[in-house]
NUGU-888894 format. One record per residue (C-alpha): residue in three letters; x, y, z; residue number from 1. Coordinates in pm, 1 decimal. Layout:
BEGIN
resn = ALA c1 = X c2 = Y c3 = Z resi = NUM
...
***
This chain:
BEGIN
resn = MET c1 = -16764.8 c2 = -3669.2 c3 = -11657.3 resi = 1
resn = SER c1 = -16549.4 c2 = -3850.5 c3 = -11405.4 resi = 2
resn = ASP c1 = -16693.6 c2 = -4054.2 c3 = -11120.3 resi = 3
resn = GLU c1 = -16692.8 c2 = -3864.8 c3 = -10794.4 resi = 4
resn = ILE c1 = -16475.1 c2 = -3978.4 c3 = -10504.9 resi = 5
resn = SER c1 = -16690.8 c2 = -4072.4 c3 = -10208.2 resi = 6
resn = TYR c1 = -16620.5 c2 = -4011.2 c3 = -9840.7 resi = 7
resn = LEU c1 = -16602.9 c2 = -4389.1 c3 = -9802.3 resi = 8
resn = GLY c1 = -16331.4 c2 = -4399.4 c3 = -10069.2 resi = 9
resn = ILE c1 = -16126.2 c2 = -4143.5 c3 = -9877.1 resi = 10
resn = PHE c1 = -16179.4 c2 = -4347.4 c3 = -9559.7 resi = 11
resn = TYR c1 = -16042.4 c2 = -4659.4 c3 = -9732.1 resi = 12
resn = LEU c1 = -15729.1 c2 = -4466.1 c3 = -9830.9 resi = 13
resn = ILE c1 = -15683.1 c2 = -4339.7 c3 = -9475.4 resi = 14
resn = LEU c1 = -15694.6 c2 = -4700.3 c3 = -9354.0 resi = 15
resn = LEU c1 = -15390.1 c2 = -4773.0 c3 = -9572.9 resi = 16
resn = ILE c1 = -15188.5 c2 = -4529.7 c3 = -9360.1 resi = 17
resn = ILE c1 = -15225.6 c2 = -4754.7 c3 = -9053.7 resi = 18
resn = PRO c1 = -14974.0 c2 = -5021.3 c3 = -9170.1 resi = 19
resn = THR c1 = -14712.7 c2 = -4750.5 c3 = -9229.1 resi = 20
resn = LEU c1 = -14765.5 c2 = -4621.7 c3 = -8874.9 resi = 21
resn = TYR c1 = -14719.8 c2 = -4973.7 c3 = -8737.8 resi = 22
resn = ILE c1 = -14396.5 c2 = -5021.4 c3 = -8933.2 resi = 23
resn = ASN c1 = -14272.4 c2 = -4684.7 c3 = -8805.3 resi = 24
resn = TYR c1 = -14347.6 c2 = -4805.0 c3 = -8452.8 resi = 25
resn = LEU c1 = -14157.1 c2 = -5130.3 c3 = -8505.7 resi = 26
resn = LEU c1 = -13858.4 c2 = -4944.4 c3 = -8652.6 resi = 27
resn = SER c1 = -13869.9 c2 = -4674.9 c3 = -8383.2 resi = 28
resn = ILE c1 = -13924.7 c2 = -4402.3 c3 = -8642.4 resi = 29
resn = GLN c1 = -14054.7 c2 = -4113.5 c3 = -8435.4 resi = 30
resn = MET c1 = -14291.0 c2 = -3968.0 c3 = -8695.4 resi = 31
resn = ASN c1 = -14630.8 c2 = -4120.6 c3 = -8626.0 resi = 32
resn = LYS c1 = -14765.3 c2 = -3823.6 c3 = -8430.8 resi = 33
resn = LYS c1 = -14647.4 c2 = -3582.7 c3 = -8700.3 resi = 34
resn = ILE c1 = -14798.6 c2 = -3799.2 c3 = -8975.5 resi = 35
resn = ILE c1 = -15137.0 c2 = -3820.8 c3 = -8801.5 resi = 36
resn = ILE c1 = -15144.6 c2 = -3446.1 c3 = -8735.2 resi = 37
resn = SER c1 = -15038.6 c2 = -3370.8 c3 = -9095.3 resi = 38
resn = VAL c1 = -15309.7 c2 = -3593.2 c3 = -9244.0 resi = 39
resn = PHE c1 = -15571.4 c2 = -3443.0 c3 = -9013.2 resi = 40
resn = ARG c1 = -15462.5 c2 = -3087.6 c3 = -9095.8 resi = 41
resn = MET c1 = -15462.4 c2 = -3164.9 c3 = -9468.3 resi = 42
resn = ILE c1 = -15819.0 c2 = -3295.7 c3 = -9453.9 resi = 43
resn = VAL c1 = -15947.1 c2 = -3001.6 c3 = -9249.5 resi = 44
resn = GLN c1 = -15759.9 c2 = -2736.3 c3 = -9448.6 resi = 45
resn = LEU c1 = -15858.8 c2 = -2869.7 c3 = -9789.8 resi = 46
resn = SER c1 = -16220.1 c2 = -2913.6 c3 = -9679.5 resi = 47
resn = LEU c1 = -16230.9 c2 = -2548.8 c3 = -9573.3 resi = 48
resn = VAL c1 = -16059.6 c2 = -2445.2 c3 = -9896.7 resi = 49
resn = GLY c1 = -16326.5 c2 = -2632.4 c3 = -10094.9 resi = 50
resn = VAL c1 = -16602.1 c2 = -2443.4 c3 = -9915.0 resi = 51
resn = TYR c1 = -16466.9 c2 = -2090.7 c3 = -9944.0 resi = 52
resn = LEU c1 = -16320.7 c2 = -2135.9 c3 = -10292.5 resi = 53
resn = GLN c1 = -16667.0 c2 = -2226.9 c3 = -10420.2 resi = 54
resn = TYR c1 = -16797.1 c2 = -1906.5 c3 = -10260.3 resi = 55
resn = ILE c1 = -16516.3 c2 = -1700.8 c3 = -10418.7 resi = 56
resn = PHE c1 = -16573.4 c2 = -1863.9 c3 = -10758.7 resi = 57
resn = ASP c1 = -16946.2 c2 = -1789.6 c3 = -10743.9 resi = 58
resn = LEU c1 = -16887.4 c2 = -1429.7 c3 = -10633.6 resi = 59
resn = ASN c1 = -16597.7 c2 = -1376.2 c3 = -10879.7 resi = 60
resn = ASN c1 = -16518.1 c2 = -1023.8 c3 = -10763.2 resi = 61
resn = GLN c1 = -16196.4 c2 = -889.8 c3 = -10918.1 resi = 62
resn = LEU c1 = -16077.5 c2 = -704.6 c3 = -10607.4 resi = 63
resn = LEU c1 = -16148.3 c2 = -1007.1 c3 = -10389.2 resi = 64
resn = ASN c1 = -15964.3 c2 = -1234.1 c3 = -10633.2 resi = 65
resn = ILE c1 = -15655.7 c2 = -1010.2 c3 = -10630.8 resi = 66
resn = ALA c1 = -15670.6 c2 = -979.8 c3 = -10251.1 resi = 67
resn = TYR c1 = -15689.3 c2 = -1358.2 c3 = -10217.3 resi = 68
resn = ILE c1 = -15388.5 c2 = -1422.5 c3 = -10441.9 resi = 69
resn = LEU c1 = -15190.4 c2 = -1153.2 c3 = -10255.3 resi = 70
resn = ILE c1 = -15273.8 c2 = -1322.1 c3 = -9924.7 resi = 71
resn = MET c1 = -15148.3 c2 = -1651.1 c3 = -10069.7 resi = 72
resn = MET c1 = -14825.0 c2 = -1477.3 c3 = -10169.6 resi = 73
resn = LEU c1 = -14791.3 c2 = -1318.9 c3 = -9825.7 resi = 74
resn = VAL c1 = -14827.2 c2 = -1655.2 c3 = -9653.2 resi = 75
resn = ALA c1 = -14576.8 c2 = -1810.7 c3 = -9894.9 resi = 76
resn = SER c1 = -14324.4 c2 = -1529.3 c3 = -9841.9 resi = 77
resn = ILE c1 = -14352.9 c2 = -1565.3 c3 = -9463.2 resi = 78
resn = SER c1 = -14293.3 c2 = -1939.1 c3 = -9495.6 resi = 79
resn = ILE c1 = -13987.5 c2 = -1879.7 c3 = -9714.7 resi = 80
resn = THR c1 = -13847.3 c2 = -1612.6 c3 = -9482.9 resi = 81
resn = ASN c1 = -13897.4 c2 = -1827.0 c3 = -9174.3 resi = 82
resn = SER c1 = -13695.3 c2 = -2104.6 c3 = -9338.3 resi = 83
resn = THR c1 = -13386.8 c2 = -1884.5 c3 = -9372.1 resi = 84
resn = PRO c1 = -13118.2 c2 = -1864.2 c3 = -9101.7 resi = 85
resn = LEU c1 = -13098.2 c2 = -1483.1 c3 = -9107.9 resi = 86
resn = LYS c1 = -13292.4 c2 = -1219.3 c3 = -8917.4 resi = 87
resn = LYS c1 = -13650.8 c2 = -1251.6 c3 = -9028.7 resi = 88
resn = LYS c1 = -13796.3 c2 = -902.6 c3 = -8993.6 resi = 89
resn = LYS c1 = -13559.6 c2 = -748.1 c3 = -9247.2 resi = 90
resn = LEU c1 = -13642.2 c2 = -1007.8 c3 = -9510.9 resi = 91
resn = TYR c1 = -14022.9 c2 = -1017.0 c3 = -9502.0 resi = 92
resn = LEU c1 = -14069.6 c2 = -718.7 c3 = -9736.1 resi = 93
resn = PRO c1 = -13803.0 c2 = -804.2 c3 = -9997.8 resi = 94
resn = ILE c1 = -13910.2 c2 = -1168.7 c3 = -10014.8 resi = 95
resn = PHE c1 = -14276.1 c2 = -1068.5 c3 = -10051.4 resi = 96
resn = LEU c1 = -14195.6 c2 = -817.9 c3 = -10327.9 resi = 97
resn = SER c1 = -13973.1 c2 = -1063.4 c3 = -10511.5 resi = 98
resn = MET c1 = -14254.2 c2 = -1317.5 c3 = -10498.2 resi = 99
resn = ALA c1 = -14549.8 c2 = -1090.6 c3 = -10575.8 resi = 100
resn = ILE c1 = -14408.1 c2 = -913.7 c3 = -10881.8 resi = 101
resn = PRO c1 = -14307.0 c2 = -1212.1 c3 = -11100.6 resi = 102
resn = ASN c1 = -14600.2 c2 = -1428.5 c3 = -10988.8 resi = 103
resn = LEU c1 = -14863.3 c2 = -1163.6 c3 = -11057.3 resi = 104
resn = PHE c1 = -14705.0 c2 = -1087.1 c3 = -11392.3 resi = 105
resn = MET c1 = -14693.1 c2 = -1454.0 c3 = -11491.6 resi = 106
resn = VAL c1 = -15046.5 c2 = -1545.6 c3 = -11388.9 resi = 107
resn = LEU c1 = -15192.7 c2 = -1241.8 c3 = -11567.0 resi = 108
resn = PHE c1 = -14973.1 c2 = -1303.9 c3 = -11872.2 resi = 109
resn = PHE c1 = -15081.6 c2 = -1668.5 c3 = -11872.0 resi = 110
resn = ASN c1 = -15450.6 c2 = -1578.4 c3 = -11850.7 resi = 111
resn = LYS c1 = -15428.7 c2 = -1317.0 c3 = -12126.6 resi = 112
resn = MET c1 = -15167.6 c2 = -1442.0 c3 = -12373.0 resi = 113
resn = VAL c1 = -15178.9 c2 = -1819.6 c3 = -12327.4 resi = 114
resn = ILE c1 = -15542.1 c2 = -1910.1 c3 = -12262.7 resi = 115
resn = SER c1 = -15692.5 c2 = -1581.1 c3 = -12393.1 resi = 116
resn = LEU c1 = -15938.5 c2 = -1509.1 c3 = -12114.4 resi = 117
resn = ASN c1 = -16170.0 c2 = -1213.7 c3 = -12151.6 resi = 118
resn = ASN c1 = -16147.3 c2 = -1157.2 c3 = -11776.8 resi = 119
resn = ILE c1 = -15786.7 c2 = -1217.0 c3 = -11670.8 resi = 120
resn = PHE c1 = -15891.8 c2 = -1178.5 c3 = -11305.9 resi = 121
resn = ASP c1 = -16141.1 c2 = -1466.8 c3 = -11323.1 resi = 122
resn = ALA c1 = -16127.1 c2 = -1642.1 c3 = -10984.7 resi = 123
resn = ARG c1 = -16131.0 c2 = -1993.7 c3 = -11128.6 resi = 124
resn = TYR c1 = -15808.9 c2 = -1921.7 c3 = -11320.3 resi = 125
resn = ILE c1 = -15616.1 c2 = -1658.2 c3 = -11125.3 resi = 126
resn = ILE c1 = -15642.5 c2 = -1852.7 c3 = -10799.1 resi = 127
resn = THR c1 = -15582.0 c2 = -2204.0 c3 = -10931.9 resi = 128
resn = ILE c1 = -15299.7 c2 = -2113.4 c3 = -11170.7 resi = 129
resn = GLY c1 = -15153.9 c2 = -1869.3 c3 = -10920.9 resi = 130
resn = GLY c1 = -15164.8 c2 = -2142.7 c3 = -10657.3 resi = 131
resn = MET c1 = -14974.3 c2 = -2386.6 c3 = -10879.4 resi = 132
resn = LEU c1 = -14707.7 c2 = -2126.7 c3 = -10951.5 resi = 133
resn = LEU c1 = -14677.4 c2 = -2030.8 c3 = -10584.2 resi = 134
resn = GLY c1 = -14643.8 c2 = -2391.5 c3 = -10470.1 resi = 135
resn = ASN c1 = -14349.4 c2 = -2446.1 c3 = -10700.4 resi = 136
resn = VAL c1 = -14191.5 c2 = -2106.7 c3 = -10631.0 resi = 137
resn = LEU c1 = -14218.1 c2 = -2172.5 c3 = -10256.9 resi = 138
resn = SER c1 = -14008.2 c2 = -2488.4 c3 = -10269.9 resi = 139
resn = GLY c1 = -13762.8 c2 = -2333.3 c3 = -10515.9 resi = 140
resn = ASP c1 = -13711.2 c2 = -2022.6 c3 = -10302.3 resi = 141
resn = ILE c1 = -13657.0 c2 = -2221.7 c3 = -9984.1 resi = 142
resn = VAL c1 = -13391.1 c2 = -2437.0 c3 = -10150.4 resi = 143
resn = GLY c1 = -13226.0 c2 = -2150.4 c3 = -10338.0 resi = 144
resn = LEU c1 = -13219.1 c2 = -1894.8 c3 = -10057.1 resi = 145
resn = ASN c1 = -13091.5 c2 = -2141.4 c3 = -9800.5 resi = 146
resn = SER c1 = -12815.4 c2 = -2239.9 c3 = -10041.8 resi = 147
resn = PHE c1 = -12727.0 c2 = -1874.0 c3 = -10100.6 resi = 148
resn = PHE c1 = -12732.4 c2 = -1765.9 c3 = -9735.0 resi = 149
resn = LYS c1 = -12529.6 c2 = -2069.0 c3 = -9628.8 resi = 150
resn = ASP c1 = -12271.6 c2 = -2003.5 c3 = -9898.8 resi = 151
resn = ILE c1 = -12221.1 c2 = -1637.3 c3 = -9813.5 resi = 152
resn = GLU c1 = -12203.8 c2 = -1718.9 c3 = -9442.7 resi = 153
resn = ASP c1 = -11946.3 c2 = -1992.9 c3 = -9502.3 resi = 154
resn = ASN c1 = -11745.0 c2 = -1777.8 c3 = -9742.3 resi = 155
resn = LYS c1 = -11738.6 c2 = -1441.9 c3 = -9563.4 resi = 156
resn = ASN c1 = -11360.3 c2 = -1425.7 c3 = -9581.5 resi = 157
resn = VAL c1 = -11354.8 c2 = -1505.3 c3 = -9952.8 resi = 158
resn = ILE c1 = -11615.7 c2 = -1236.8 c3 = -10023.0 resi = 159
resn = ASN c1 = -11422.8 c2 = -980.7 c3 = -9816.4 resi = 160
resn = TYR c1 = -11101.9 c2 = -1074.0 c3 = -9998.0 resi = 161
resn = ASP c1 = -11264.5 c2 = -1027.1 c3 = -10339.2 resi = 162
resn = LEU c1 = -11408.0 c2 = -692.2 c3 = -10229.1 resi = 163
resn = ALA c1 = -11065.4 c2 = -583.9 c3 = -10104.1 resi = 164
resn = LEU c1 = -10919.8 c2 = -662.7 c3 = -10447.3 resi = 165
resn = GLY c1 = -11167.6 c2 = -426.7 c3 = -10611.7 resi = 166
resn = ALA c1 = -11464.2 c2 = -648.4 c3 = -10695.9 resi = 167
resn = ASN c1 = -11808.1 c2 = -502.6 c3 = -10637.0 resi = 168
resn = LEU c1 = -12065.9 c2 = -689.6 c3 = -10428.1 resi = 169
resn = VAL c1 = -12244.5 c2 = -840.3 c3 = -10727.9 resi = 170
resn = GLN c1 = -11917.5 c2 = -978.2 c3 = -10861.4 resi = 171
resn = ALA c1 = -11813.6 c2 = -1110.6 c3 = -10519.6 resi = 172
resn = ILE c1 = -12134.7 c2 = -1308.0 c3 = -10467.5 resi = 173
resn = LYS c1 = -12169.9 c2 = -1429.7 c3 = -10828.1 resi = 174
resn = PRO c1 = -12055.6 c2 = -1791.5 c3 = -10755.4 resi = 175
resn = TYR c1 = -12308.4 c2 = -1822.2 c3 = -10474.1 resi = 176
resn = VAL c1 = -12589.6 c2 = -1679.7 c3 = -10686.2 resi = 177
resn = LYS c1 = -12499.7 c2 = -1942.2 c3 = -10946.8 resi = 178
resn = ASN c1 = -12519.1 c2 = -2220.4 c3 = -10686.0 resi = 179
resn = ALA c1 = -12852.0 c2 = -2093.4 c3 = -10551.0 resi = 180
resn = LEU c1 = -13003.5 c2 = -2058.3 c3 = -10895.9 resi = 181
resn = THR c1 = -12892.0 c2 = -2407.5 c3 = -10994.8 resi = 182
resn = ALA c1 = -13029.6 c2 = -2560.2 c3 = -10674.5 resi = 183
resn = SER c1 = -13361.4 c2 = -2380.7 c3 = -10721.7 resi = 184
resn = ILE c1 = -13437.1 c2 = -2465.1 c3 = -11084.4 resi = 185
resn = LYS c1 = -13274.6 c2 = -2809.7 c3 = -11106.8 resi = 186
resn = PRO c1 = -13585.1 c2 = -3001.5 c3 = -10986.2 resi = 187
resn = THR c1 = -13807.7 c2 = -2822.7 c3 = -11239.9 resi = 188
resn = VAL c1 = -13563.2 c2 = -2885.2 c3 = -11524.9 resi = 189
resn = SER c1 = -13537.6 c2 = -3253.0 c3 = -11429.0 resi = 190
resn = SER c1 = -13915.8 c2 = -3276.6 c3 = -11409.1 resi = 191
resn = MET c1 = -13957.1 c2 = -3125.6 c3 = -11756.8 resi = 192
resn = ALA c1 = -13702.8 c2 = -3371.7 c3 = -11897.0 resi = 193
resn = THR c1 = -13887.3 c2 = -3678.1 c3 = -11765.3 resi = 194
resn = ILE c1 = -14249.6 c2 = -3563.4 c3 = -11769.1 resi = 195
resn = GLY c1 = -14472.2 c2 = -3800.2 c3 = -11964.3 resi = 196
resn = LEU c1 = -14210.2 c2 = -4075.8 c3 = -11955.9 resi = 197
resn = VAL c1 = -14155.7 c2 = -4133.8 c3 = -11586.6 resi = 198
resn = SER c1 = -14475.9 c2 = -3973.8 c3 = -11457.1 resi = 199
resn = LEU c1 = -14801.5 c2 = -3813.1 c3 = -11560.0 resi = 200
resn = PRO c1 = -14827.8 c2 = -3475.4 c3 = -11382.9 resi = 201
resn = GLY c1 = -15114.5 c2 = -3386.8 c3 = -11154.8 resi = 202
resn = MET c1 = -15267.6 c2 = -3107.1 c3 = -11361.2 resi = 203
resn = MET c1 = -15285.9 c2 = -3316.9 c3 = -11677.5 resi = 204
resn = THR c1 = -15414.2 c2 = -3621.2 c3 = -11490.3 resi = 205
resn = GLY c1 = -15679.1 c2 = -3414.0 c3 = -11316.6 resi = 206
resn = GLN c1 = -15803.7 c2 = -3269.2 c3 = -11643.9 resi = 207
resn = ILE c1 = -15817.6 c2 = -3610.4 c3 = -11811.0 resi = 208
resn = LEU c1 = -16007.3 c2 = -3756.7 c3 = -11514.6 resi = 209
resn = GLY c1 = -16235.6 c2 = -3453.3 c3 = -11534.0 resi = 210
resn = GLY c1 = -16326.7 c2 = -3540.0 c3 = -11894.2 resi = 211
resn = SER c1 = -16084.2 c2 = -3330.4 c3 = -12103.6 resi = 212
resn = VAL c1 = -15932.1 c2 = -3487.0 c3 = -12413.3 resi = 213
resn = PRO c1 = -15564.3 c2 = -3583.2 c3 = -12359.2 resi = 214
resn = LEU c1 = -15425.7 c2 = -3337.9 c3 = -12615.4 resi = 215
resn = GLU c1 = -15597.3 c2 = -3042.5 c3 = -12450.8 resi = 216
resn = ALA c1 = -15472.9 c2 = -3153.7 c3 = -12109.4 resi = 217
resn = ILE c1 = -15120.5 c2 = -3189.8 c3 = -12248.9 resi = 218
resn = MET c1 = -15126.2 c2 = -2836.3 c3 = -12389.2 resi = 219
resn = TYR c1 = -15221.9 c2 = -2700.1 c3 = -12048.6 resi = 220
resn = GLN c1 = -14948.2 c2 = -2903.7 c3 = -11881.5 resi = 221
resn = ILE c1 = -14680.6 c2 = -2781.0 c3 = -12123.8 resi = 222
resn = ALA c1 = -14792.2 c2 = -2422.7 c3 = -12069.0 resi = 223
resn = ILE c1 = -14795.7 c2 = -2446.9 c3 = -11689.8 resi = 224
resn = MET c1 = -14455.4 c2 = -2619.4 c3 = -11674.6 resi = 225
resn = ILE c1 = -14293.7 c2 = -2343.0 c3 = -11879.3 resi = 226
resn = ALA c1 = -14468.3 c2 = -2081.7 c3 = -11664.2 resi = 227
resn = ILE c1 = -14342.4 c2 = -2253.9 c3 = -11348.1 resi = 228
resn = TYR c1 = -13985.1 c2 = -2264.8 c3 = -11478.5 resi = 229
resn = VAL c1 = -13976.2 c2 = -1896.9 c3 = -11582.2 resi = 230
resn = THR c1 = -14146.2 c2 = -1777.7 c3 = -11262.7 resi = 231
resn = ARG c1 = -13918.6 c2 = -1987.8 c3 = -11043.3 resi = 232
resn = TYR c1 = -13610.5 c2 = -1857.7 c3 = -11224.9 resi = 233
resn = ILE c1 = -13708.0 c2 = -1491.3 c3 = -11200.3 resi = 234
resn = ASN c1 = -13828.4 c2 = -1530.4 c3 = -10844.4 resi = 235
resn = ILE c1 = -13507.5 c2 = -1673.7 c3 = -10698.0 resi = 236
resn = LEU c1 = -13294.6 c2 = -1413.7 c3 = -10877.4 resi = 237
resn = SER c1 = -13512.2 c2 = -1125.6 c3 = -10761.7 resi = 238
resn = SER c1 = -13527.9 c2 = -1270.7 c3 = -10408.4 resi = 239
resn = ILE c1 = -13149.5 c2 = -1272.1 c3 = -10387.8 resi = 240
resn = TYR c1 = -13081.2 c2 = -930.0 c3 = -10536.9 resi = 241
resn = ILE c1 = -13370.5 c2 = -747.3 c3 = -10368.3 resi = 242
resn = SER c1 = -13260.9 c2 = -884.8 c3 = -10031.2 resi = 243
resn = LEU c1 = -12894.8 c2 = -785.3 c3 = -10076.0 resi = 244
resn = LYS c1 = -12937.2 c2 = -436.0 c3 = -9932.3 resi = 245
resn = TYR c1 = -13102.9 c2 = -588.1 c3 = -9628.2 resi = 246
resn = ILE c1 = -12820.3 c2 = -840.6 c3 = -9582.3 resi = 247
resn = PHE c1 = -12522.1 c2 = -611.2 c3 = -9650.2 resi = 248
resn = ASN c1 = -12469.0 c2 = -256.9 c3 = -9524.4 resi = 249
resn = ASN c1 = -12322.4 c2 = 34.8 c3 = -9719.9 resi = 250
resn = ARG c1 = -11971.8 c2 = -95.7 c3 = -9653.0 resi = 251
resn = ASN c1 = -12062.8 c2 = -437.6 c3 = -9796.0 resi = 252
resn = GLN c1 = -12055.7 c2 = -601.5 c3 = -9453.1 resi = 253
resn = MET c1 = -12313.3 c2 = -864.1 c3 = -9357.9 resi = 254
resn = CYS c1 = -12556.6 c2 = -704.7 c3 = -9116.5 resi = 255
resn = CYS c1 = -12800.0 c2 = -988.9 c3 = -9045.9 resi = 256
***
């Protein structure tokens, strides 16, 4: 068993933030208020998460577990949609669907086929693994979709020209899908290439500190990294193509 982190230990770490705030003040970096608010919110939010997650784990109701993971996906899809420059209302549904389908499939596949759970809806697994996947998909979607929407906005004339020459919409936007996909998955690919050499990832470190043998922790980390890559890949593709009919009208004109 690992030694528990005390409240005093957390307080000592918080004290280390103070010198960075002072340096920001000296350099006129206007971020101190945001940093303080962010740290405070993190502490409050994670404390609340710790309380209600323990309740959910103890209850372990399948319907509640599914509802919780869907709420997480809804919040993530709203965050992704709000980061895009296009009209928000039209994109909420397609972004949610493109997030929910691959993420639910992957977390249930992971629980059944990778770690062979008897109850694939077990709260301790579906919520924690689903949360790790969502966190990575969230950042990948924000990067990828913003790249895609910026490209099609900047290249309206090129897209219209290609369409006029007989290309269909999928063919006309192919270069921008390629750019978005590359931007989305590049961080994950780079992370997989350097993991274990440059850094020890959080999941593996947490398991080792929790008392797991290194090899078991490594197996989990390999599995979750592959799951993150596949989910991120499918998610950005589905986000782009599902949202196309909300971005372009029947005459292939941008309508948002």
